[in-house]
Each structure stands twice: as C-alpha cells, then as structure tokens.
C-alpha positions, 0 to 999 in steps of 0.5 A: 305571758306573765301575771301581775296582781294589783289592789287599788280600791274598787276592781271595776276601776282598775280593770277598766284602766288596765284593759286600755294598756298595750301589752296587756292580754287579759284582766280579771277582777277577783280577790286575794290576800285573805283567809277564806277559800272561794270568797264571794262579793258579799263576803268581801264587802263585809271587810272581814275576810282579809281579801282585797279586791284586785285585778290579775293582769296577764301581760306580754313582757316583750310589749310592756315591762312589769315596772311600767305596769307598777307605775300605772298602778300606783298612779291610777289610785291614791297609794298614800291612803290606808284601806281607802280609795275615794268613798270606798273604805275597808281593808278590801280596798287597800292599795296593794301589790301581790308579787308572783316572784322575787323579781317582781317584789324587788321591782315593786320596791324599786318603783315605790322608792322611785315614785315616792318623790311624786307624793307629799305623803308616804306611799303605804301600798302594801307588798303582800305575798301572792298565794291564790287568786279567786276570780270574782263573779261574772257580773264583776268581769268587764264591768265598765264595758258592760255598764259604761252608762251607769252612774258610777261608771260615768262619775268614777271610772270615766274620769280615770280613763280620761286621765290615763289617756292624757297623763304620763302613761298615755304612750301605753294606751291602746289606739282606738 
C-alpha cells in the first residue's frame, strides 16, 4: 500500500469521492501543512494554524496509478482558486498536493502540466512537502456515508459523486 495526501476544500467531499475509487484501500480525513501539533477541527476552522483539510488515501499501485489519483483529485474540485472551494474560504480549504516522495512530486508536476490545457485559468494547486498527517476527529471520518441525508451532503457532496460516476473517471469507480 502507498499513501497519497490531497487537499481539495472540505475533506467530507474529497473523502466521499475517493472512497468510490477502485484500488483505494483507505481514506482518512485529517490535517496537514501547518505548524500546530495535534490540531483540532475548531482550530483549523479559524484558518490560523496553516493546516489544510486533507484526505490521506491508502492505495494499491497495482490497481490504480498515483497519476490517476492526481487526475481525479484535480478534477474533483476547482484547482484554479486560491484558498477557496465553493462557499468555503480560507487557507484550510486550499487546493494542495502533499507528495510523500520525489517520485510523487515529479508525477504531480507532470499531471498539473497535462491538465492545465483543460482549464482557462491557471491551476494554482500548491505542491507542499508532506511532513505529518493528523487524523481528524471521529465525527469527520466516513462523513458522507454516516450523514448522506444531511442537507450539506445532498446539496454539495451527492452532485460531486454523480459527476464522478458519469465523468471522465467513471472507469475507476467501484461497481455498486
């Protein structure tokens, strides 16, 4: 198993998407990229810790390539906005990739260059050194599956899941 760490706005959305991908063995919501040790959700929400809301994805590289995970990540949110995804604003919602090694960093650079042609605006997704992942509190894990009927899940997450299934990455989606 290898690890990938991505920030794409609210971790509830990105977690739900990556849970649908063949070859993904685990998805945990959490925080990385900041200075505060063991941050809490309330601290992150203030936007002063430097952390991003992220997911850490455990995946089988024999089943799905890291580059394909990057393509899914970059197409699942708006990688052309700085510190904002939808109504969520602040550095904690930045579009970011946290490579775990130099091979992942080079792959991320190549995929960003490849996908730039698909966007009118410049991709501003940051590439930040991965240092430590802090798992978010239990209530943030498996959020969509535990709260699928909640208003936020229906308005924000469910449409993203439908786009994933019908979009360019539908081949990667697990059969139901």
